[in-house]
C-alpha positions as CSV (number, residue, x, y, z in Angstrom):
1,M,107.2,56.4,142.2
2,T,108.7,54.8,139.1
3,P,111.6,56.6,137.3
4,A,109.2,57.3,134.4
5,A,106.6,58.8,136.7
6,T,109.2,60.9,138.5
7,L,110.5,62.3,135.2
8,L,106.9,63.1,134.1
9,A,106.3,64.9,137.4
10,V,109.4,66.9,137.0
11,L,108.5,67.9,133.5
12,V,105.0,68.9,134.5
13,L,106.2,70.9,137.5
14,G,108.8,72.6,135.3
15,Q,106.2,74.0,133.0
16,F,105.0,76.2,135.9
17,D,108.5,77.6,136.8
18,P,108.6,81.4,137.3
19,Y,110.8,81.5,134.2
20,V,112.1,79.1,131.6
21,R,115.2,79.8,129.5
22,S,115.2,79.1,125.8
23,R,117.4,76.2,124.8
24,V,119.1,75.0,121.6
25,T,116.7,72.1,121.8
26,P,113.5,73.4,123.5
27,G,112.9,71.7,126.9
28,D,116.1,69.7,126.8
29,D,118.3,70.6,129.8
30,A,121.2,68.8,128.2
31,T,121.5,71.6,125.6
32,Q,122.7,75.1,125.9
33,C,120.6,78.1,126.8
34,L,120.2,81.0,124.4
35,Y,121.5,84.4,125.5
36,W,123.1,87.6,124.3
37,T,126.7,88.4,125.2
38,Q,127.0,91.8,123.6
39,P,126.6,94.7,126.1
40,S,124.2,96.6,123.8
41,I,121.6,95.4,121.4
42,T,119.9,97.8,118.9
43,W,116.4,97.1,117.7
44,N,114.6,98.8,114.9
45,Q,110.9,99.2,113.9
46,S,109.9,98.8,110.2
47,S,108.7,102.1,108.8
48,F,105.6,100.5,107.3
49,G,104.1,100.0,110.8
50,N,100.6,98.7,110.9
51,P,98.2,100.7,108.7
52,D,95.1,99.5,110.7
53,T,96.4,101.0,114.0
54,T,95.1,104.4,114.9
55,S,97.5,107.4,114.3
56,D,100.6,105.2,114.2
57,T,100.3,104.6,117.9
58,E,101.8,101.1,117.4
59,F,105.3,102.6,117.2
60,E,104.9,104.1,120.7
61,A,103.4,100.9,122.1
62,I,106.3,98.9,121.0
63,R,108.8,101.5,122.3
64,V,107.1,101.3,125.7
65,A,107.2,97.5,125.7
66,F,111.0,97.6,125.1
67,Q,111.4,100.3,127.7
68,S,109.7,98.1,130.3
69,W,112.4,95.5,129.8
70,E,115.2,98.1,129.5
71,D,114.1,99.5,132.9
72,I,114.8,96.1,134.5
73,F,118.1,95.7,132.7
74,A,119.1,99.2,133.8
75,A,118.3,98.3,137.4
76,C,120.0,94.9,137.6
77,G,121.3,93.7,134.2
78,N,124.3,94.0,132.0
79,L,122.5,94.5,128.7
80,T,121.2,97.6,127.1
81,L,118.3,97.5,124.6
82,R,118.7,100.6,122.4
83,Q,116.1,101.8,120.0
84,G,117.6,102.4,116.6
85,P,116.1,104.5,113.8
86,V,112.9,103.4,111.9
87,I,114.0,101.5,108.8
88,D,112.4,100.3,105.6
89,E,113.4,96.6,106.3
90,R,110.6,94.1,105.6
91,K,112.6,90.9,106.0
92,A,112.8,88.8,109.2
93,G,115.4,86.2,110.1
94,Y,119.1,86.0,109.7
95,L,120.4,86.9,106.2
96,R,123.8,85.4,105.5
97,G,126.5,87.8,104.3
98,Q,124.3,90.9,104.9
99,Q,124.0,93.6,107.5
100,N,121.3,92.3,109.9
101,Q,119.0,94.4,112.1
102,N,116.8,93.2,114.9
103,V,113.6,94.3,113.3
104,V,110.0,94.6,114.5
105,L,107.4,94.5,111.8
106,F,103.7,93.8,111.1
107,R,102.6,91.4,108.3
108,T,99.3,92.6,106.9
109,K,98.8,89.9,104.2
110,V,98.5,86.2,104.6
111,C,100.8,84.1,102.4
112,S,98.2,81.3,101.8
113,A,96.0,83.8,99.9
114,L,98.9,85.2,97.8
115,V,101.4,82.4,97.1
116,A,100.7,79.3,94.9
117,A,101.0,76.0,96.8
118,T,103.6,74.9,94.2
119,D,105.9,77.9,94.9
120,A,109.4,76.8,96.0
121,C,109.4,79.4,98.8
122,W,107.2,77.1,100.9
123,K,109.8,74.4,101.0
124,A,112.6,77.0,101.5
125,E,110.5,78.7,104.2
126,T,111.1,82.1,102.6
127,C,107.5,83.0,101.5
128,G,107.1,85.6,104.3
129,N,110.2,87.6,103.2
130,Q,109.7,87.1,99.5
131,Y,106.1,88.2,99.4
132,D,106.0,90.3,102.6
133,C,103.2,88.1,104.1
134,W,102.4,86.0,107.1
135,D,103.6,82.5,106.4
136,D,103.1,80.9,109.9
137,D,100.0,79.4,111.5
138,E,97.2,81.9,111.0
139,S,96.0,81.6,114.6
140,T,99.3,82.9,115.9
141,L,99.4,86.4,117.1
142,A,103.1,87.1,116.8
143,I,106.4,85.3,116.3
144,T,110.0,85.9,117.3
145,L,112.7,84.4,115.0
146,T,116.0,84.1,116.8
147,T,119.3,83.1,115.1
148,Y,122.0,81.7,117.4
149,D,125.2,79.6,117.4
150,K,124.0,76.1,118.3
151,R,127.2,75.1,120.1
152,S,127.3,78.1,122.4
153,G,123.7,79.3,122.5
154,I,124.9,82.8,121.8
155,I,122.3,84.9,120.0
156,Y,123.3,87.2,117.1
157,D,119.9,88.2,115.6
158,S,116.3,88.3,116.7
159,D,113.3,89.6,114.8
160,I,109.6,90.1,115.9
161,S,106.7,89.8,113.5
162,F,103.0,90.6,114.3
163,N,100.2,88.8,112.5
164,A,98.2,91.8,111.4
165,S,96.8,89.7,108.5
166,Q,94.4,88.0,110.9
167,Y,94.2,90.2,114.0
168,V,93.2,93.8,114.6
169,F,95.9,95.3,116.8
170,T,94.9,98.1,119.1
171,T,96.8,100.4,121.5
172,A,94.0,102.0,123.6
173,N,92.8,101.2,127.1
174,G,89.2,100.3,127.7
175,P,86.8,97.4,127.5
176,T,87.3,94.4,125.3
177,C,86.1,94.8,121.7
178,F,85.9,92.7,118.6
179,P,86.1,93.8,114.9
180,P,84.6,95.8,113.3
181,V,84.4,97.8,116.6
182,T,88.0,98.6,117.6
183,T,87.9,102.3,118.7
184,N,88.7,103.3,122.3
185,C,88.8,99.6,123.4
186,V,91.2,96.6,123.4
187,S,91.1,93.9,120.8
188,T,94.6,92.4,120.4
189,D,96.9,94.8,122.3
190,V,100.2,95.8,120.7
191,Q,102.1,96.4,124.0
192,N,100.8,93.2,125.6
193,T,101.9,91.2,122.6
194,A,105.2,93.0,122.2
195,T,106.2,92.7,125.9
196,H,105.8,88.9,125.6
197,E,107.8,88.7,122.4
198,I,110.6,90.8,123.7
199,G,110.9,88.2,126.5
200,H,111.7,85.6,123.7
201,F,114.1,88.2,122.2
202,V,116.2,88.3,125.3
203,G,116.2,84.5,125.9
204,L,113.0,83.4,127.7
205,D,110.8,80.5,126.6
206,H,107.2,79.9,127.6
207,T,106.1,79.0,131.1
208,R,102.7,77.6,132.0
209,L,102.5,80.0,134.9
210,A,99.4,81.9,134.0
211,S,100.5,85.1,135.7
212,S,103.7,85.3,133.7
213,T,104.4,87.6,130.9
214,M,105.7,84.5,129.2
215,F,102.5,82.5,129.4
216,P,102.0,81.3,125.8
217,S,98.5,82.6,125.0
218,A,96.5,85.8,125.2
219,Q,92.8,86.4,125.2
220,A,91.1,89.3,123.3
221,G,91.3,92.4,125.5
222,E,94.2,91.2,127.5
223,V,96.7,93.8,128.8
224,S,98.2,92.0,131.8
225,K,101.4,91.1,129.9
226,R,102.2,94.8,129.6
227,T,103.5,94.5,133.2
228,I,106.6,92.2,133.5
229,D,106.1,89.6,136.2
230,S,108.6,89.0,139.0
231,G,109.8,85.7,137.6
232,S,110.8,87.3,134.3
233,R,112.5,90.1,136.2
234,D,114.5,87.5,138.2
235,F,115.6,86.0,134.9
236,V,117.2,89.3,133.9
237,C,118.8,89.9,137.3
238,S,120.4,86.4,137.5
239,V,121.2,85.6,133.8
240,Y,122.3,89.1,132.9
241,A,123.5,90.2,136.3
242,K,124.9,93.7,136.4
243,G,128.7,93.8,136.6
244,G,129.0,90.2,135.5
245,A,129.1,88.1,132.3
246,S,125.9,86.8,130.8
247,Q,125.3,83.3,132.1
248,A,125.3,80.2,129.9
249,C,123.6,77.0,131.2
250,L,126.4,74.6,130.3
251,H,130.1,75.0,130.5
252,P,132.5,75.3,128.8
253,V,130.9,77.6,126.2
254,M,132.2,76.8,122.7
255,N,132.2,80.1,120.9
256,D,135.8,80.5,119.6
257,E,134.5,80.7,116.0
258,L,131.6,83.1,116.7
259,G,132.0,86.5,115.0
260,P,130.1,89.6,116.1
261,K,126.7,90.3,114.5
262,G,126.7,92.9,111.8
263,G,130.0,94.8,111.0
264,G,133.5,93.6,111.7
265,C,133.9,89.9,111.4
266,S,131.1,88.4,109.4
267,A,128.7,86.1,111.4
268,T,128.2,84.0,108.3
269,G,129.6,80.6,109.1
270,A,129.8,81.7,112.7
271,S,130.0,78.1,113.8
272,S,131.3,75.0,112.0
273,L,127.8,73.7,112.6
274,G,126.2,76.8,111.1
275,P,123.6,79.2,112.5
276,V,120.2,78.0,113.6
277,L,116.9,79.7,113.4
278,M,114.3,79.2,116.2
279,A,110.8,80.5,116.4
280,W,108.5,81.2,119.3
281,V,104.8,82.0,118.9
282,L,102.1,83.7,121.0
283,W,98.7,82.3,120.2
284,R,95.1,82.9,121.2
285,R,92.8,80.1,122.3
286,R,89.9,79.5,119.9
287,R,86.6,80.5,121.5
288,A,83.7,78.6,119.9
289,R,81.1,81.1,120.8
290,E,82.8,83.8,118.8
291,G,84.2,81.5,116.2
292,R,87.6,83.3,116.1
293,S,91.2,82.8,117.2
């Protein structure tokens, strides 16, 4: 086998690993992995919630999704995921010089229908926060925006947004359903989607292993990602091993200039290279028969 063919085989096989860690440069093993070093991370839900979800049940579905990860961390990890109060925050991403929360929110409007193509926010990539709208690919179910130090890979902010502008999110159990019928059935499941996105939140990238919580797509009616797979569990137990330090991929870790997120030392200018924002998406395959994403 030629060196090129060997490399290709390794890359293809790697796509099906039980878990894949997020990297400063996705897929590049020569770059640092992303991970939290704080012992406790607080996350908050936006008070706006999702108006189309029955009886505010989306709040509990997201709490249960975080709890499924917290249960694993409690058993074998060194990190605590704490639920903070519901807040009025509607901005995702790291905001320099401000108090930052790890927020979970639903975007109910699509930016392309609200914002002029000439608006400077498109180039600045700020339309979503400026107009409280979904500014990513409209076929994407949800997105996790993570800000980290690109020398060390240490995370200091992560936010999850759901694309409620294009998808009807449900929280019930039952058969698969499609809008306008979304009562007592599953269309795009909140907990299924949230459990996947929280995997990104703690430092996991996608794997092509179809049985994994971190498989990068979801069909209508899917709830299998509610249950965290053994590979993702192993990630927690090895990278965030109880009683030990969170594990980088490369050593030494250059983090001498990194300040703590939020209060105390400001994380603005946390590295001489500056903070970096990375986004992961969960998407749904287009199904021609239904003509939907």
